[in-house]
C-alpha positions as CSV (number, residue, x, y, z in Angstrom):
1,M,0.0,0.0,0.0
2,V,1.4,3.4,-1.0
3,R,1.5,5.9,1.8
4,S,0.6,9.6,1.4
5,L,3.3,12.1,1.5
6,E,2.2,13.3,4.9
7,D,2.7,9.8,6.2
8,A,6.0,9.2,4.5
9,E,9.0,9.1,6.8
10,T,11.1,10.8,4.0
11,T,10.0,12.8,1.1
12,P,11.4,12.6,-2.4
13,G,14.3,14.9,-3.3
14,C,13.4,15.4,-6.9
15,V,15.5,16.9,-9.7
16,L,13.5,18.2,-12.7
17,V,15.0,18.2,-16.1
18,G,13.6,20.1,-19.1
19,T,12.3,23.5,-20.4
20,S,8.7,22.6,-21.2
21,E,5.8,24.3,-19.8
22,W,4.7,21.1,-18.0
23,I,8.1,20.9,-16.2
24,R,7.8,24.5,-15.0
25,T,4.3,23.9,-13.8
26,A,5.2,20.6,-12.1
27,T,8.1,22.3,-10.3
28,A,5.7,24.8,-8.6
29,E,3.0,22.2,-7.8
30,L,5.4,19.7,-6.3
31,A,6.8,22.2,-4.0
32,A,3.3,23.0,-2.8
33,E,2.8,19.3,-2.1
34,A,5.8,19.2,0.2
35,V,8.0,17.4,-2.3
36,T,11.6,18.6,-2.0
37,V,12.8,19.9,-5.3
38,A,16.5,19.3,-5.2
39,G,17.0,21.2,-8.4
40,V,15.8,22.2,-11.8
41,V,18.1,22.0,-14.9
42,S,17.1,22.9,-18.4
43,A,19.3,20.4,-20.2
44,A,20.5,16.8,-19.6
45,S,24.1,18.0,-19.9
46,D,23.7,19.9,-16.7
47,L,23.1,16.7,-14.7
48,T,26.4,16.5,-12.9
49,D,27.5,13.8,-10.5
50,D,27.2,16.2,-7.6
51,R,23.7,17.0,-8.7
52,L,22.6,13.4,-8.9
53,E,24.1,12.5,-5.5
54,T,21.6,14.9,-3.9
55,A,18.6,13.5,-5.8
56,T,16.4,10.6,-4.8
57,C,14.7,10.7,-8.2
58,V,14.6,12.5,-11.6
59,L,11.5,13.8,-13.3
60,T,11.9,14.7,-17.0
61,D,10.2,14.7,-20.4
62,E,13.5,14.7,-22.4
63,R,14.9,11.4,-23.6
64,A,18.5,12.7,-23.4
65,A,18.1,12.8,-19.6
66,L,17.6,9.1,-19.5
67,A,21.1,8.5,-20.9
68,A,22.6,11.2,-18.6
69,V,21.1,9.6,-15.4
70,D,22.3,6.1,-16.6
71,G,20.6,4.3,-13.7
72,A,22.2,6.5,-11.0
73,C,18.7,7.0,-9.4
74,P,15.1,6.2,-10.3
75,T,13.9,8.2,-13.3
76,V,10.2,9.1,-14.0
77,Y,9.6,10.0,-17.6
78,A,6.5,12.0,-18.6
79,I,4.9,11.5,-22.0
80,D,2.0,13.3,-23.7
81,S,0.2,10.0,-24.6
82,T,1.0,6.3,-24.9
83,A,0.7,6.5,-28.6
84,D,3.5,9.1,-28.9
85,E,6.3,7.0,-27.5
86,A,7.6,3.4,-27.6
87,I,7.1,2.4,-24.0
88,D,9.5,-0.6,-24.2
89,D,12.2,1.6,-25.7
90,L,11.9,4.1,-22.9
91,R,12.3,1.4,-20.3
92,T,15.2,0.0,-22.2
93,E,16.9,3.4,-22.1
94,G,16.5,3.7,-18.4
95,A,13.0,4.9,-17.5
96,T,12.0,3.6,-14.1
97,E,8.4,4.8,-14.3
98,I,6.4,6.3,-17.2
99,V,3.5,8.7,-16.6
100,V,1.1,10.4,-19.0
101,K,1.0,14.1,-18.4
102,R,-2.7,14.5,-18.4
103,S,-3.2,11.7,-15.9
104,V,-1.2,13.5,-13.3
105,Q,-2.5,17.0,-13.8
106,K,-3.3,17.3,-10.1
107,P,-0.2,17.9,-8.1
108,R,-1.1,15.3,-5.5
109,L,-1.4,12.6,-8.1
110,L,2.0,13.4,-9.5
111,A,3.5,13.4,-6.0
112,H,1.9,10.0,-5.3
113,R,3.4,8.6,-8.5
114,L,6.8,9.7,-7.5
115,Q,6.3,8.3,-4.0
116,R,5.2,4.9,-5.4
117,T,8.1,4.8,-7.7
118,L,10.5,5.4,-4.9
119,A,8.7,2.8,-2.7
120,A,8.9,0.2,-5.5
121,V,12.6,0.8,-6.0
122,E,13.2,0.6,-2.3
123,C,11.3,-2.7,-2.2
124,E,13.3,-4.1,-5.0
125,R,16.5,-3.0,-3.3
126,G,15.4,-4.6,-0.1
127,R,14.5,-7.8,-1.9
128,A,17.9,-7.8,-3.6
129,L,19.6,-7.2,-0.2
130,T,17.5,-9.9,1.4
131,D,18.5,-12.3,-1.4
132,Q,22.1,-11.3,-0.9
133,H,21.9,-11.9,2.8
134,R,20.2,-15.2,2.3
135,Y,22.8,-16.3,-0.2
136,Q,25.6,-15.3,2.2
137,A,23.8,-17.1,5.0
138,A,23.6,-20.2,2.8
139,L,27.3,-19.9,2.1
140,D,28.0,-19.6,5.8
141,A,25.8,-22.6,6.5
142,L,27.7,-24.4,3.7
143,S,30.9,-23.9,5.5
144,D,29.5,-25.2,8.8
145,A,27.6,-28.1,7.1
146,T,30.7,-29.1,5.2
147,S,32.5,-29.6,8.4
148,H,29.5,-31.6,9.7
149,V,29.4,-33.8,6.6
150,L,33.2,-34.4,6.6
151,A,32.9,-35.5,10.2
152,A,30.4,-38.2,9.4
153,D,31.6,-41.6,10.6
154,S,29.6,-43.7,8.1
155,E,28.4,-43.5,4.5
156,T,24.8,-43.6,5.6
157,A,25.4,-40.7,8.0
158,A,27.0,-38.6,5.3
159,C,24.1,-39.2,2.9
160,E,21.5,-38.4,5.5
161,S,23.5,-35.2,6.5
162,L,23.5,-34.0,2.9
163,V,19.7,-34.5,2.7
164,D,19.0,-32.7,6.0
165,I,21.4,-29.8,5.3
166,V,20.0,-29.1,1.9
167,A,16.4,-29.2,3.3
168,D,17.2,-27.0,6.3
169,V,19.5,-24.4,4.7
170,L,18.2,-24.2,1.1
171,E,14.7,-25.4,1.8
172,I,15.1,-27.9,-1.1
173,D,14.0,-31.5,-0.9
174,G,16.4,-34.2,-2.2
175,V,17.3,-37.9,-2.4
176,V,20.6,-39.6,-2.4
177,Y,21.1,-42.5,-4.8
178,R,24.0,-44.9,-4.1
179,F,25.4,-47.2,-6.8
180,D,24.9,-50.9,-6.2
181,D,27.6,-52.6,-8.1
182,R,26.0,-56.0,-7.6
183,A,22.6,-55.1,-9.0
184,T,24.2,-52.5,-11.4
185,E,21.7,-49.8,-10.4
186,L,21.3,-46.6,-8.4
187,R,19.4,-47.3,-5.1
188,P,17.8,-44.5,-3.0
189,V,19.4,-44.6,0.5
190,A,18.3,-41.3,2.0
191,H,15.7,-38.7,1.2
192,S,14.2,-35.7,3.0
193,A,10.9,-36.0,4.9
194,A,9.0,-33.9,2.4
195,Y,10.5,-35.5,-0.7
196,E,7.7,-38.0,-1.1
197,S,5.1,-35.3,-1.0
198,T,7.0,-33.4,-3.7
199,G,8.3,-36.2,-5.9
200,G,6.7,-39.4,-4.7
201,S,8.5,-42.4,-3.3
202,P,12.0,-42.6,-4.8
203,A,12.6,-45.7,-6.9
204,A,15.8,-47.4,-8.1
205,V,17.4,-46.1,-11.3
206,E,18.5,-48.7,-13.8
207,P,21.1,-48.2,-16.6
208,N,18.4,-47.2,-19.0
209,G,19.9,-44.0,-20.4
210,S,17.9,-41.7,-18.1
211,S,19.2,-38.3,-17.1
212,I,19.9,-39.4,-13.5
213,W,21.9,-42.4,-14.8
214,E,23.8,-40.2,-17.3
215,T,24.7,-37.8,-14.5
216,F,26.2,-40.8,-12.7
217,V,28.1,-42.1,-15.7
218,T,29.3,-38.7,-17.1
219,G,29.5,-36.7,-14.0
220,D,27.7,-33.8,-15.6
221,P,24.7,-32.2,-13.7
222,S,21.2,-32.5,-15.1
223,T,18.7,-29.7,-14.8
224,A,15.0,-29.8,-13.9
225,D,13.9,-30.4,-17.5
226,D,16.3,-33.3,-17.9
227,I,15.3,-34.8,-14.6
228,A,11.6,-34.7,-15.6
229,T,12.4,-37.2,-18.3
230,S,13.8,-39.8,-15.9
231,P,11.6,-42.7,-14.9
232,A,12.7,-42.3,-11.3
233,A,12.2,-38.6,-11.3
234,P,9.5,-36.8,-9.3
235,D,6.4,-35.5,-10.9
236,A,7.3,-32.6,-13.1
237,S,4.1,-30.8,-12.4
238,A,5.0,-30.7,-8.7
239,S,8.6,-29.6,-9.1
240,Q,9.5,-26.2,-10.6
241,S,13.3,-26.5,-10.2
242,G,15.7,-29.3,-9.7
243,L,19.2,-30.5,-10.2
244,A,20.9,-33.9,-10.3
245,V,24.6,-33.8,-9.2
246,S,27.1,-36.5,-9.4
247,L,28.7,-37.9,-6.2
248,G,31.5,-39.5,-8.1
249,E,31.7,-43.2,-8.0
250,H,29.3,-43.2,-5.0
251,G,26.1,-42.2,-6.8
252,V,23.9,-39.1,-7.5
253,F,22.1,-36.5,-5.4
254,V,18.8,-35.2,-6.9
255,A,17.4,-31.9,-5.5
256,V,13.9,-30.7,-6.3
257,S,11.8,-27.7,-5.2
258,S,8.4,-26.2,-6.0
259,A,9.9,-22.7,-5.9
260,P,11.1,-21.6,-9.4
261,D,14.0,-19.5,-8.1
262,A,15.3,-22.0,-5.6
263,D,19.1,-21.8,-4.9
264,S,19.8,-25.0,-6.9
265,E,23.3,-23.8,-7.7
266,L,24.3,-24.1,-4.0
267,V,23.5,-27.8,-4.1
268,E,26.7,-28.6,-6.0
269,P,29.1,-27.4,-3.2
270,F,27.1,-29.5,-0.7
271,A,27.3,-32.5,-3.0
272,M,31.1,-32.0,-3.5
273,A,31.6,-31.9,0.2
274,T,29.5,-35.1,0.6
275,E,31.5,-36.8,-2.2
276,A,34.7,-35.9,-0.4
277,A,33.3,-37.3,2.8
278,L,32.3,-40.5,1.1
279,D,35.8,-40.8,-0.4
280,R,37.3,-40.3,3.0
281,I,35.0,-42.8,4.7
282,G,35.5,-45.3,1.9
283,Q,39.3,-44.9,2.1
284,R,39.1,-45.3,5.9
285,Q,36.9,-48.4,5.5
286,R,39.3,-49.9,3.0
287,H,42.2,-49.2,5.4
288,H,40.3,-50.8,8.3
289,D,39.4,-53.8,6.0
290,C,43.1,-54.1,5.1
291,E,44.0,-54.0,8.8
292,R,41.4,-56.7,9.6
293,D,42.6,-58.8,6.7
294,L,46.1,-58.5,7.9
295,E,45.1,-59.4,11.4
296,R,43.2,-62.4,10.2
297,Q,46.1,-63.5,8.0
298,T,48.5,-63.0,11.0
299,R,46.2,-65.1,13.2
300,R,45.9,-67.8,10.5
301,L,49.6,-67.9,10.1
302,E,50.1,-68.2,13.8
303,R,47.6,-71.1,13.9
304,L,49.2,-72.7,10.9
305,D,52.6,-72.4,12.5
306,A,51.3,-73.9,15.7
307,A,49.7,-76.8,13.7
308,L,52.9,-77.4,11.8
309,E,54.9,-77.4,15.1
310,T,52.5,-80.0,16.5
311,R,52.9,-82.1,13.4
312,R,56.7,-82.0,13.6
313,N,56.5,-83.1,17.2
314,V,54.2,-85.9,16.4
315,E,56.2,-87.1,13.4
316,Q,59.4,-87.0,15.5
317,S,57.7,-89.3,18.1
318,L,56.7,-91.6,15.3
319,L,60.3,-91.9,14.1
320,T,61.5,-93.0,17.5
321,A,58.7,-95.3,18.4
322,D,59.4,-99.1,18.3
323,S,55.8,-100.3,19.0
324,R,52.2,-99.4,18.6
325,T,52.0,-98.6,22.3
326,E,54.9,-96.2,22.0
327,I,53.3,-94.6,18.9
328,E,50.0,-94.1,20.7
329,R,51.6,-92.7,23.9
330,G,53.8,-90.3,21.9
331,V,51.0,-89.0,19.7
332,L,48.6,-88.4,22.7
333,A,51.3,-86.7,24.7
334,R,52.1,-84.2,21.9
335,L,48.4,-83.5,21.2
336,T,47.4,-82.8,24.8
337,K,50.2,-80.3,25.1
338,C,48.1,-78.0,22.8
339,D,46.0,-75.6,24.8
340,A,42.9,-76.4,22.7
341,C,43.0,-80.1,23.5
342,S,41.9,-81.3,26.9
343,L,41.5,-85.0,26.1
344,A,42.8,-87.4,23.4
345,W,42.4,-91.1,22.9
346,F,42.9,-94.0,20.5
347,G,40.1,-96.4,19.9
348,E,40.1,-99.7,18.1
349,P,37.1,-101.7,16.8
350,D,36.2,-104.8,18.9
351,A,36.2,-108.3,17.6
352,N,32.8,-107.9,15.9
353,G,33.6,-104.4,14.7
354,D,30.4,-103.1,16.4
355,N,32.0,-100.8,19.0
356,L,35.2,-98.8,19.6
357,E,37.3,-99.8,22.6
358,P,39.9,-97.4,24.1
359,R,43.5,-98.5,23.6
360,A,45.2,-95.4,25.2
361,H,44.2,-91.9,26.3
362,A,45.8,-88.8,27.7
363,G,44.4,-85.6,29.3
364,H,41.4,-85.0,31.5
365,D,39.2,-88.0,30.9
366,R,36.9,-87.4,33.9
367,G,35.3,-90.8,33.4
368,Y,33.9,-89.9,29.9
369,L,35.3,-93.0,28.2
370,D,33.8,-95.3,30.8
371,A,30.4,-93.6,30.7
372,V,29.9,-93.4,26.9
373,P,29.6,-96.4,24.6
374,V,31.0,-95.8,21.1
375,P,29.1,-97.8,18.5
376,T,30.6,-97.8,15.0
377,V,27.5,-96.5,13.2
378,D,27.0,-93.6,10.8
379,E,24.2,-91.8,12.7
380,S,23.9,-88.3,13.9
381,T,23.2,-89.5,17.5
382,A,26.4,-91.6,17.6
383,E,29.6,-90.5,19.3
384,P,31.9,-88.8,16.6
385,A,34.6,-91.5,17.0
386,G,32.2,-94.3,16.1
387,R,30.9,-92.3,13.1
388,A,34.5,-91.8,11.9
389,A,35.2,-95.5,12.2
390,R,32.2,-96.4,10.2
391,T,32.6,-93.7,7.4
392,K,36.4,-93.7,7.4
393,A,36.2,-89.9,7.2
394,P,36.9,-87.2,9.8
395,V,33.9,-86.0,12.0
396,Y,33.9,-82.6,13.6
397,V,31.3,-81.4,16.2
398,E,32.2,-77.7,16.8
399,N,29.5,-77.1,19.4
400,V,28.3,-80.1,21.5
401,A,25.6,-78.0,23.1
402,E,24.0,-77.0,19.8
403,S,21.9,-80.2,19.7
404,V,22.1,-81.4,23.2
405,H,19.3,-83.9,22.8
406,D,20.8,-85.4,19.6
407,G,22.6,-88.4,21.3
408,A,23.1,-89.3,25.0
409,W,26.9,-88.8,24.6
410,R,26.4,-85.0,24.3
411,G,24.9,-84.7,27.8
412,E,27.8,-86.8,29.2
413,A,30.3,-84.6,27.3
414,L,28.8,-81.3,28.5
415,S,28.7,-82.5,32.1
416,R,32.5,-82.9,31.8
417,N,32.9,-79.5,30.1
418,V,33.5,-81.0,26.7
419,Q,32.4,-78.4,24.1
420,C,33.8,-79.7,20.8
421,V,35.0,-83.0,19.4
422,Y,37.2,-84.0,16.4
423,A,37.7,-87.6,15.4
424,V,39.9,-88.9,12.5
425,P,40.1,-92.5,11.3
426,L,43.5,-94.1,11.0
427,V,43.4,-95.6,7.5
428,Y,46.4,-96.9,5.5
429,D,46.2,-98.9,2.3
430,G,42.4,-99.1,2.7
431,F,42.5,-100.7,6.2
432,L,41.3,-99.1,9.4
433,Y,43.7,-99.3,12.3
434,G,41.6,-97.3,14.7
435,V,40.3,-93.8,15.4
436,L,42.1,-90.8,17.0
437,S,39.7,-88.5,18.9
438,I,40.4,-85.2,20.5
439,Y,38.2,-83.0,22.8
440,G,38.2,-79.3,23.7
441,D,36.8,-77.2,26.5
442,Q,35.9,-74.4,24.1
443,R,33.5,-74.2,21.3
444,D,35.1,-74.6,17.9
445,A,38.4,-75.1,19.7
446,F,40.1,-76.8,16.7
447,D,40.5,-74.4,13.7
448,E,40.7,-75.5,10.1
449,P,44.5,-75.5,9.9
450,F,44.7,-77.8,13.0
451,R,42.0,-80.1,11.7
452,S,43.6,-80.3,8.2
453,M,46.9,-81.1,9.8
454,L,45.5,-83.9,11.9
455,A,43.5,-85.4,9.0
456,D,46.7,-85.5,6.9
457,L,48.7,-86.9,9.8
458,S,46.2,-89.7,10.5
459,E,47.5,-91.6,7.5
460,T,51.1,-91.2,8.6
461,I,50.1,-92.5,12.1
462,A,48.3,-95.5,10.5
463,Y,51.4,-96.2,8.3
464,A,53.6,-96.1,11.4
465,I,51.4,-98.6,13.1
466,D,51.5,-100.8,10.1
467,A,55.3,-100.5,9.8
468,V,56.0,-101.4,13.4
469,T,53.6,-104.4,13.2
470,R,55.4,-105.7,10.2
471,T,58.8,-105.1,11.6
472,H,57.9,-107.1,14.8
473,A,56.5,-109.8,12.7
474,L,59.7,-110.1,10.6
475,S,62.0,-110.0,13.6
476,D,60.1,-112.6,15.7
477,V,61.5,-116.0,16.4
478,G,58.2,-117.8,16.3
479,W,54.8,-117.8,14.9
480,T,51.4,-119.4,15.1
481,E,49.8,-121.3,12.2
482,V,46.1,-120.6,12.2
483,E,43.7,-122.6,10.1
484,L,40.5,-120.9,9.3
485,E,37.2,-122.0,7.8
486,V,36.0,-119.2,5.5
487,A,32.3,-118.6,4.7
488,A,31.1,-119.1,1.2
489,D,30.5,-115.4,0.6
490,A,34.2,-114.8,0.2
491,T,35.1,-113.5,-3.3
492,L,37.2,-116.6,-4.3
493,C,34.5,-118.9,-2.9
494,R,31.9,-117.1,-5.1
495,L,34.2,-117.5,-8.1
496,A,34.7,-121.3,-7.3
497,A,30.9,-121.7,-7.1
498,F,30.4,-119.9,-10.4
499,L,33.1,-122.0,-12.1
500,D,32.2,-125.2,-10.2
501,E,35.9,-125.8,-9.8
502,R,38.4,-125.6,-7.0
503,V,40.2,-122.2,-6.8
504,R,43.6,-121.7,-5.1
505,Y,44.9,-118.4,-3.9
506,A,48.4,-117.7,-5.5
507,G,49.2,-114.2,-4.4
508,V,48.2,-110.5,-4.2
509,T,49.6,-107.2,-5.4
510,A,48.4,-103.7,-5.9
511,R,48.3,-101.5,-9.0
512,D,49.3,-97.8,-9.2
513,D,45.6,-96.9,-8.9
514,E,45.5,-98.7,-5.6
515,A,43.2,-101.4,-7.0
516,Q,44.0,-104.9,-5.6
517,V,44.9,-107.7,-7.9
518,V,44.8,-111.3,-6.9
519,F,46.2,-114.3,-8.7
520,A,44.2,-117.5,-8.5
521,A,44.8,-121.0,-9.9
522,V,41.7,-122.9,-11.1
523,D,41.8,-126.6,-11.5
524,G,41.7,-127.8,-15.0
525,S,41.2,-125.8,-18.2
526,L,38.3,-123.4,-18.6
527,E,36.0,-123.2,-21.6
528,G,34.1,-120.2,-22.9
529,P,34.7,-116.5,-22.4
530,I,35.6,-116.7,-18.7
531,E,36.8,-113.0,-18.7
532,T,33.4,-111.7,-19.6
533,E,31.2,-114.2,-17.8
534,A,33.0,-114.1,-14.4
535,H,33.2,-110.3,-14.5
536,A,29.5,-110.0,-15.0
537,S,28.4,-112.8,-12.6
538,V,30.7,-112.7,-9.6
539,D,30.3,-109.8,-7.0
540,G,33.6,-108.2,-6.0
541,I,35.4,-108.8,-9.3
542,S,35.7,-106.0,-11.8
543,Q,38.1,-107.6,-14.2
544,V,39.3,-111.1,-15.1
545,V,42.4,-111.8,-17.2
546,T,43.6,-115.3,-18.2
547,V,47.4,-115.2,-17.4
548,A,48.3,-118.8,-18.3
549,E,46.6,-122.1,-19.3
550,H,48.2,-125.4,-18.4
551,E,46.9,-129.0,-18.7
552,D,46.0,-129.2,-15.0
553,E,45.2,-125.6,-14.1
554,T,44.4,-122.1,-15.4
555,V,46.0,-119.0,-13.8
556,L,43.7,-116.0,-13.6
557,Q,44.4,-112.4,-12.7
558,L,41.5,-110.9,-10.8
559,R,40.9,-107.2,-10.2
560,L,38.8,-106.9,-7.0
561,T,36.5,-104.1,-5.8
562,E,36.9,-105.1,-2.1
563,P,39.8,-106.0,0.1
564,S,41.2,-109.5,-0.4
565,L,41.9,-111.9,2.4
566,G,45.6,-111.9,1.5
567,A,45.8,-108.1,1.6
568,I,43.9,-107.9,4.9
569,T,46.2,-110.5,6.4
570,D,49.3,-108.8,5.2
571,A,48.2,-105.4,6.6
572,H,48.0,-106.9,10.1
573,G,51.6,-108.3,9.9
574,A,50.6,-111.9,9.1
575,Q,50.9,-113.9,5.9
576,L,48.3,-115.9,4.1
577,R,50.2,-119.0,3.2
578,E,47.4,-121.0,1.6
579,F,43.7,-120.4,0.7
580,V,41.7,-123.0,-1.2
581,A,38.0,-122.4,-2.1
582,D,35.4,-124.6,-3.5
583,T,31.6,-124.6,-3.8
584,S,31.1,-125.2,-0.1
585,G,33.4,-122.5,1.2
586,G,37.1,-122.2,1.8
587,R,40.1,-123.1,4.1
588,A,42.9,-120.7,4.8
589,H,46.2,-121.2,6.5
590,I,47.7,-118.0,8.0
591,D,51.2,-117.6,9.6
592,V,50.8,-115.2,12.5
593,P,54.0,-113.9,14.1
594,D,54.2,-113.9,17.9
595,A,54.2,-110.1,17.9
596,V,50.7,-110.1,16.4
597,D,47.7,-111.0,18.6
598,V,45.7,-113.7,16.9
599,H,42.4,-112.5,18.3
600,D,43.1,-108.9,17.0
601,L,43.9,-110.4,13.6
602,I,40.7,-112.5,13.4
603,A,38.7,-109.5,14.5
604,G,40.3,-107.4,11.8
605,L,39.6,-110.0,9.2
606,R,35.9,-110.2,10.2
607,R,35.5,-106.5,10.2
608,T,36.7,-106.0,6.6
609,G,36.5,-109.4,5.1
610,P,34.2,-112.5,5.0
611,D,33.0,-114.3,8.0
612,M,35.3,-117.0,9.3
613,S,36.0,-119.2,12.3
614,I,39.2,-120.8,13.7
615,V,39.5,-124.5,13.0
616,A,43.0,-125.0,14.5
617,R,46.1,-123.2,15.7
618,R,49.6,-124.5,16.1
619,A,52.6,-122.8,17.6
620,V,55.7,-123.1,15.3
621,A,59.3,-122.3,16.3
622,T,61.7,-120.9,13.8
623,D,65.5,-120.6,13.6
624,G,67.6,-117.6,12.8
625,C,67.9,-118.5,9.2
626,S,64.1,-118.2,8.7
627,T,64.1,-114.8,10.4
628,V,66.9,-113.6,8.1
629,A,65.1,-115.0,5.1
630,N,61.9,-113.1,6.0
631,H,63.8,-109.9,6.5
632,A,65.6,-110.3,3.1
633,R,62.2,-110.9,1.4
634,S,60.9,-107.8,3.0
635,V,63.9,-105.7,2.0
636,L,63.5,-106.9,-1.6
637,L,59.8,-106.2,-1.8
638,E,60.4,-102.7,-0.5
639,T,62.7,-102.0,-3.5
640,L,59.9,-102.8,-6.0
641,T,57.3,-100.4,-7.3
642,D,53.7,-101.5,-7.4
643,R,53.9,-101.8,-11.2
644,Q,57.1,-103.8,-11.1
645,R,55.7,-106.2,-8.5
646,E,52.5,-106.7,-10.5
647,V,54.6,-107.4,-13.7
648,V,57.0,-110.0,-12.2
649,Q,54.2,-111.6,-10.1
650,T,52.1,-112.0,-13.2
651,A,55.1,-113.4,-15.1
652,Y,55.8,-115.8,-12.3
653,H,52.3,-117.2,-12.0
654,G,52.0,-117.3,-15.8
655,G,55.0,-119.6,-16.1
656,F,57.3,-117.1,-17.7
657,F,60.3,-118.2,-15.5
658,E,59.6,-121.9,-16.0
659,W,61.7,-124.0,-18.4
660,P,60.5,-124.5,-20.9
661,R,58.4,-121.4,-20.6
662,H,54.6,-121.8,-20.3
663,A,54.0,-118.3,-21.6
664,N,56.3,-115.8,-23.5
665,G,56.7,-112.2,-22.8
666,E,54.2,-111.1,-25.4
667,V,51.4,-113.1,-23.8
668,I,52.2,-111.8,-20.3
669,A,52.4,-108.2,-21.7
670,D,49.0,-108.6,-23.4
671,S,47.4,-109.7,-20.1
672,L,48.9,-106.6,-18.4
673,E,47.8,-104.3,-21.3
674,I,51.4,-103.1,-21.8
675,S,53.9,-103.4,-24.6
676,S,56.4,-106.3,-24.8
677,P,59.4,-103.9,-24.4
678,A,57.9,-102.4,-21.3
679,F,57.3,-105.8,-19.9
680,H,60.9,-106.9,-20.4
681,K,62.1,-103.5,-19.0
682,H,60.3,-104.1,-15.7
683,V,61.6,-107.7,-15.5
684,R,65.2,-106.6,-16.0
685,A,64.8,-103.9,-13.4
686,V,63.5,-106.4,-10.8
687,E,66.3,-108.8,-11.6
688,R,68.9,-106.1,-11.1
689,K,67.4,-105.2,-7.7
690,L,67.2,-108.9,-6.7
691,F,70.9,-109.5,-7.5
692,A,71.9,-106.2,-5.8
693,V,70.2,-107.3,-2.6
694,L,71.5,-110.8,-2.9
695,F,75.1,-110.2,-3.8
696,E,75.8,-106.8,-2.4
697,G,73.5,-106.7,0.6
698,A,72.0,-103.4,-0.7
699,T,69.1,-101.7,1.1
700,A,65.9,-100.5,-0.4
701,S,67.1,-96.9,-0.5
702,E,70.5,-97.9,-2.0
703,V,68.8,-100.0,-4.8
704,N,66.3,-97.2,-5.6
């Protein structure tokens, strides 16, 4: 509302320019209306700087005055009529206000027009000053906000700070999109409270060529018109101004406002500060991740080093042990020195193979082994040692309390503060020598490096047990001859029933692929494709090869899918001297050294072989020569590779070494599926090793 001159706090100080009658009349009338006339000049050239400094406005009807004033103060230009002058041109030349002379004939009307012009100018100046102050306040807030954003301790906090600061300082709503490298899209992670009312719920932006996506890819800002074309953009009708600003590799910030003159340009400095904060947070996070990775690697190396140290100690004890008892004591002593292991024990299947029986233990037993039966079954409720014996695979229970009702053994273990269990089977050459079990007072006490070490070491322990058993058997001065009756389900018995002929065991060896190969002599000559028929009809046999055919017998080479009686006997330190099978079953004669317990041997045979019973047993004494002969045989066999032993054993049973020969090298080579030169090469190598041991007393390491 325009105030009257009497109400005005200040009155215009007007300079009039011109020589027209209207100017002279206006000068007198304005003075009467209490308008201060700061001066009257006849020509524009008389408007000096000093004159203009004392004026609050200029009133003129000469166009030259417009150029002379040049915006120094508001200028009111009087025209005779709107048709006489080009209004737009006058405003372009500098006229602040244009009046028609006849419309302001009354002095008070002219005074009011001058007052209104000054009020409008002052209002515009005030608005400009307010905008300037507001802009400066925004810049000051930017400085404070930048410090706040840079101090954010997480990426989420930095994004939320950006949204809050822009909303509070600039009164602009916004949303932060973070790049999801897995989904390859921009996901909204933070938006102002009023954003949904302005632009709707923010949606993810896919790589579809939209302006927001292009801002992320190129780094160039997008304006309001560009944003309106984006599928994830707010409703264009609700937003008058907007800007999408890149946050570098982190994403995009989209700002929208319903005000057409919103300070969108101030969004970019805020976004730059946020990008710097995200860079810093990301760098700090990567640094922390590297530190954590380094700590994990250091801890893993320490655990690995501890596991290797334990392995070295155990292997050292194996090298110095002379018996299975010493092996077990040494291993248990080394394992229970580890902080994680509170109890360790060796178990061995009983005669029937149904349960594990403790052989030795170390650590804090607390009556656990007496209280808990250990059946050899593969069930979740069974004690881990029994499961390991049945499956021949390691079993790890990292938290006994996790399923406390899943087996009675868990309650017994927890009552003795047993929190985790690890059991490994002792298997060598396919035979189970027992189970080694360790227990810890902490959950997951045995880490992966330790478990891996013990699983690898289990075969070494089994090999050591096998080695000392064989050594004692060779060095013994006596043995027991055991005669066994073998059930008809034995592999050779099934073959005898299929052929309806007597079958005699002639020897066993192993191939490079660890498959067992047995040589069997069948009474008489065989008719028909025995290789194909026996393979297809007899369980436990995967391949049949005819090695030699004589008038009274046929020698077959059998590849078995299950352990043979000879291999099982040999693994326990005894020797299968004779095994004859017919349609009713079989009879076996086994030489058992005094160092080998007969009952343990029979139990082992029943666990992994056919059912059998003892018919007779006879103690046999031997002299030193027999002991030396057995030792020499062992030394010689150690010099041979599995392939060499298979070749010469096939040649021996095929009659290659008979005179005259029952089969030549080509026939034996064909049965072995090798070339004739390769066959003769293996035979020569074995002969050389035999003579080196015989004439030079060479050891296995020296021959090889």
